[in-house]
N, C-alpha and C positions, 0 to 999 in steps of 0.2 A: 238200607240196612240197619238192622236194630242191635244196640248194644246190650249186655248183661248189666245190670247195675252193680255197682261196687258195694260190695258186703263190709260192714261195720259192726264192732261191738257196741255194747251200751254206751261207751265213754266217745265214740264216733271214731275211734282208731280202724283204719282198714285191715281187713284181715282175709284170709284165703279161704275158698270154698269149703275145704274139710274142717276148718276151724268152726267157720259160719254154720255147716250141718250140725257139728257136736253140739254148739251151745244152743242152736235152736230146738235140738231133741232134748234139752236139759230144761224141765219146766221150773225148776228152781231159778234158772239163769233167765229164761226166756219171759216168765211171769213177773211183770214190774209192780202191779198191786191187783187185787180181787177183792171186792166187798159185796156184802148182800144186804139189801134195803127190802122188808117184806117178801115179795116173789121176784124182785129184781135182783140181779146178778150184773155187776158193772166189773169188767176185767180189762186191764191195759197189758199189751203184749210187747215185748221187743221183737221186731222182724227182722232189722239190720240191713234193710233195703235202701240204698241211698239213690233214688230217683229223682230227676227234676218234678217240679209241682206239674200235676196232671196226668201223671204216668203212673201206671200199677206199680206199688212197691214203696214201702214206707219203712220209716226206722221205727217208729212206735205204733201201734193203734189202740183206741178204745172203743169199746162196743160194750152194748148191753144185751141180756137176754130176759123177758119176761116167763114166768110160770115154766121155767126148764125148757124154754123153747129154744129156736136157733138164735145166735148170736147176731145182731146187726152193727156192723162197724159204724159208729157215730162220727169220730173224727181221728186224723192222723197228727203225730207230732214228729217233728224233727230232733229234739233232744228229750233225754229222760226228765229234766227239770219242767219242760213244759207238758210232757206226758202227765207227769204225777198232778201238776197243777190242774189240768184240764180233768184228768180222773176225779178229783175232788169235788171240781165244779159240777160235773155229771152227776157224782154222789148226792150232791145239794139239791139239783135239780128233780131227781129219783125221790128222794126224800118227800118231796112236796108233793109228786104226782105218780106214784107207784102203782096205784091200783087202775089207773086209765089205760085202756089199749091203745090210745094213740099217742101214748107217752113218748116212745121213740121218735115219733115224726117230731114233736115239740122240741125235743131234746135237740136233735138233730139242726133243726131251724135255729135254735137258740146259740147252738154252737157256731153254725155256719155265719150268722150276724156277729159273734165274737171275732171270729177269722178275719171278716171283710171290714171290720174296724180296727183291728191290729196294726201298730206301725209299720209301715213298708209296704202298705197294700194299696 
């Protein structure tokens, strides 16, 4: 039997399904950061799903879109502070690599390497 993930607000406080739905539909609340570098958009959103690692559903996700294309999720974060820090790191990487079509894969690899070297991993 699968369980539904806990819904949490941006501070990590558990909330009900109706409150979660209301907050998810509010772009001012669910958008943590959005920046553009040349033709690349980096955005970090609050999803509010508290799942164990490896399962779908995250508290925060940061993704990139090139040339107005579809957004590719690069990395998930469990806290807003981590999400903001990772957003800034991805922005720095995008500034150095924004014109290359393989940029998303290189940034994803760099972030995966960062995660694998983080304390507690």
